[in-house]
DRENDO-1510 file (C-alpha; in Angstrom, 1 decimal, always signed):
<recs>
REC; n; res; u; v; w
REC; 1; MET; -59.7; -47.6; +18.3 .
REC; 2; LEU; -59.6; -44.7; +19.9 .
REC; 3; LYS; -56.1; -43.2; +22.4 .
REC; 4; ASN; -56.9; -43.1; +25.8 .
REC; 5; LYS; -55.8; -39.4; +26.6 .
REC; 6; GLN; -51.9; -39.9; +27.7 .
REC; 7; GLU; -51.8; -41.6; +24.0 .
REC; 8; LEU; -52.5; -38.5; +22.7 .
REC; 9; SER; -50.3; -35.9; +25.5 .
REC; 10; ALA; -47.0; -38.8; +24.4 .
REC; 11; ASP; -47.9; -37.7; +20.5 .
REC; 12; LEU; -48.4; -34.0; +21.0 .
REC; 13; VAL; -45.1; -34.1; +23.3 .
REC; 14; ALA; -43.9; -36.3; +20.3 .
REC; 15; GLU; -44.5; -34.1; +17.8 .
REC; 16; SER; -43.9; -30.8; +19.5 .
REC; 17; THR; -40.1; -31.4; +19.9 .
REC; 18; THR; -39.5; -32.3; +16.5 .
REC; 19; ILE; -40.8; -29.2; +15.1 .
REC; 20; THR; -39.6; -26.8; +17.7 .
REC; 21; LYS; -35.7; -27.7; +16.6 .
REC; 22; LYS; -34.0; -24.8; +15.3 .
REC; 23; PRO; -30.6; -25.4; +13.4 .
REC; 24; ALA; -27.8; -23.6; +15.4 .
REC; 25; LYS; -27.0; -19.7; +14.4 .
REC; 26; PRO; -23.2; -19.2; +14.1 .
REC; 27; PRO; -21.1; -17.5; +16.9 .
REC; 28; LYS; -20.9; -13.9; +16.4 .
REC; 29; ILE; -18.0; -12.1; +15.5 .
REC; 30; GLU; -17.0; -10.4; +18.8 .
REC; 31; ASP; -17.0; -14.7; +20.3 .
REC; 32; LYS; -14.7; -15.8; +18.2 .
REC; 33; PRO; -10.6; -16.2; +19.5 .
REC; 34; PHE; -9.1; -12.8; +20.5 .
REC; 35; GLU; -6.5; -13.1; +17.9 .
REC; 36; GLU; -8.8; -14.3; +15.2 .
REC; 37; PHE; -10.8; -11.5; +15.4 .
REC; 38; ILE; -8.5; -8.9; +15.9 .
REC; 39; CYS; -6.8; -10.3; +12.7 .
REC; 40; LYS; -9.4; -11.2; +10.0 .
REC; 41; HIS; -11.4; -8.7; +11.1 .
REC; 42; LEU; -11.2; -5.6; +13.3 .
REC; 43; ILE; -7.5; -5.1; +11.3 .
REC; 44; PRO; -8.7; -5.4; +7.8 .
REC; 45; GLY; -12.2; -3.1; +8.5 .
REC; 46; LEU; -9.9; -0.4; +9.8 .
REC; 47; LYS; -7.5; -0.4; +7.0 .
REC; 48; SER; -10.9; -0.6; +4.5 .
REC; 49; SER; -12.2; +1.9; +6.7 .
REC; 50; ILE; -9.3; +4.5; +7.2 .
REC; 51; GLU; -8.6; +4.2; +3.1 .
REC; 52; GLU; -12.4; +4.8; +2.4 .
REC; 53; LYS; -11.8; +8.4; +3.8 .
REC; 54; GLY; -8.6; +8.8; +2.0 .
REC; 55; THR; -6.1; +8.1; +4.0 .
REC; 56; LEU; -3.8; +5.7; +3.6 .
REC; 57; VAL; -2.7; +2.7; +5.6 .
REC; 58; ARG; +1.4; +2.2; +5.5 .
REC; 59; ASP; +1.2; -0.9; +8.4 .
REC; 60; ILE; -1.0; -2.3; +10.4 .
REC; 61; LYS; -1.0; -5.4; +12.9 .
REC; 62; LEU; -1.3; -6.7; +16.0 .
REC; 63; ILE; +1.3; -7.4; +18.2 .
REC; 64; GLU; +2.0; -8.3; +22.2 .
REC; 65; GLY; +5.2; -5.8; +24.0 .
REC; 66; LYS; +5.3; -3.0; +25.9 .
REC; 67; ARG; +2.8; -0.4; +26.0 .
REC; 68; PRO; +4.7; +2.9; +24.4 .
REC; 69; VAL; +4.9; +6.1; +27.5 .
REC; 70; VAL; +2.7; +4.0; +30.6 .
REC; 71; GLY; +4.7; -0.1; +29.5 .
REC; 72; GLY; +2.6; -2.7; +31.3 .
REC; 73; ASN; +2.7; -5.2; +28.6 .
REC; 74; CYS; -0.8; -5.4; +26.8 .
REC; 75; TRP; -2.4; -6.5; +23.1 .
REC; 76; MET; -1.8; -3.6; +20.6 .
REC; 77; VAL; -3.3; -2.9; +16.9 .
REC; 78; PHE; -0.8; -1.0; +15.9 .
REC; 79; CYS; -1.3; +1.9; +12.5 .
REC; 80; GLU; +0.9; +4.1; +11.0 .
REC; 81; MET; -0.8; +6.1; +8.2 .
REC; 82; SER; +0.1; +8.4; +6.2 .
REC; 83; GLU; +2.3; +11.9; +6.9 .
REC; 84; GLU; +3.9; +9.5; +9.7 .
REC; 85; ARG; +1.2; +9.8; +11.6 .
REC; 86; LYS; +0.7; +6.3; +14.1 .
REC; 87; PHE; -1.7; +4.6; +16.5 .
REC; 88; TRP; -2.2; +2.0; +18.8 .
REC; 89; LEU; -5.2; +0.5; +20.0 .
REC; 90; CYS; -4.3; -1.5; +23.0 .
REC; 91; PHE; -5.7; -4.7; +25.3 .
REC; 92; ASN; -5.3; -4.8; +28.8 .
REC; 93; LYS; -5.9; -8.6; +28.2 .
REC; 94; ASP; -6.9; -11.0; +24.9 .
REC; 95; LEU; -10.2; -10.0; +25.4 .
REC; 96; ILE; -12.1; -7.5; +23.2 .
REC; 97; THR; -13.8; -6.4; +26.4 .
REC; 98; SER; -10.7; -6.2; +28.4 .
REC; 99; ASP; -9.9; -2.1; +29.5 .
REC; 100; LYS; -8.7; +0.2; +26.2 .
REC; 101; THR; -6.3; +2.6; +26.3 .
REC; 102; ILE; -5.9; +4.6; +22.8 .
REC; 103; LEU; -2.0; +6.3; +22.6 .
REC; 104; LEU; -1.5; +8.5; +18.8 .
REC; 105; ALA; +1.3; +10.0; +17.4 .
REC; 106; GLU; +2.8; +12.2; +14.7 .
REC; 107; SER; +5.7; +13.5; +12.7 .
REC; 108; ASN; +8.0; +10.0; +13.9 .
REC; 109; SER; +7.2; +10.9; +17.7 .
REC; 110; ASP; +6.3; +9.0; +21.1 .
REC; 111; PRO; +2.6; +9.4; +21.3 .
REC; 112; SER; +1.3; +13.0; +23.1 .
REC; 113; ILE; -2.2; +11.4; +23.0 .
REC; 114; VAL; -2.9; +8.4; +25.8 .
REC; 115; GLU; -6.6; +8.2; +26.8 .
REC; 116; SER; -8.7; +5.9; +27.4 .
REC; 117; PHE; -11.5; +3.7; +24.8 .
REC; 118; LEU; -14.5; +2.7; +24.8 .
REC; 119; ILE; -15.0; +3.1; +29.2 .
REC; 120; ASP; -18.6; +3.3; +29.4 .
REC; 121; GLU; -19.8; +0.4; +26.8 .
REC; 122; LYS; -21.7; -2.2; +28.1 .
REC; 123; LYS; -21.3; -4.2; +24.9 .
REC; 124; THR; -17.9; -4.5; +22.7 .
REC; 125; THR; -18.7; -4.9; +18.9 .
REC; 126; LEU; -16.8; -5.3; +15.3 .
REC; 127; PRO; -18.8; -2.2; +13.9 .
REC; 128; LEU; -18.5; +0.3; +17.7 .
REC; 129; LEU; -14.7; -0.4; +17.9 .
REC; 130; ILE; -14.1; +0.8; +14.6 .
REC; 131; SER; -16.0; +3.9; +14.6 .
REC; 132; ARG; -14.8; +4.9; +17.8 .
REC; 133; VAL; -11.3; +4.4; +16.2 .
REC; 134; LEU; -12.2; +6.7; +13.1 .
REC; 135; GLN; -14.3; +9.1; +15.3 .
REC; 136; ARG; -10.8; +9.8; +17.1 .
REC; 137; LEU; -9.2; +9.7; +13.9 .
REC; 138; ASN; -10.8; +11.9; +12.7 .
REC; 139; GLY; -10.8; +14.3; +15.2 .
REC; 140; GLN; -7.6; +15.0; +15.1 .
REC; 141; LYS; -8.3; +15.9; +11.9 .
REC; 142; TRP; -6.6; +12.4; +10.3 .
REC; 143; ILE; -9.1; +10.9; +8.3 .
REC; 144; GLY; -11.8; +12.7; +6.2 .
REC; 145; ALA; -11.7; +15.7; +4.3 .
REC; 146; ASN; -10.8; +18.1; +7.3 .
</recs>
């Protein structure tokens, strides 16, 4: 028995809807909740990347509190490295896309350098955050063969 156009069309629509379903992609690392992203991805990535360059990381953690020097509450990745060097990567809000600053201190003193961080970037990713922190630390000659 021949099918009419309407029946053929309905069969094609039914086939195409079952064929085109794709498995859902897992969420991007950067879409995870702020604390999970920082603690499970950024901090371990920073620690291993700094240590691969030959610099010991004594302590690295996420803290919430008053930003050194300039004040104001924020979230901070605080890192203490060898030779009494420290940096704070500060996030104004608990969002990786929020405004960021980086503060640097040597010899157990208060931070002497305060800079905006990643201000021109449209997208904030884990590799970008890690590479730019490393770039900044290398600029201070704190890591690598300087």
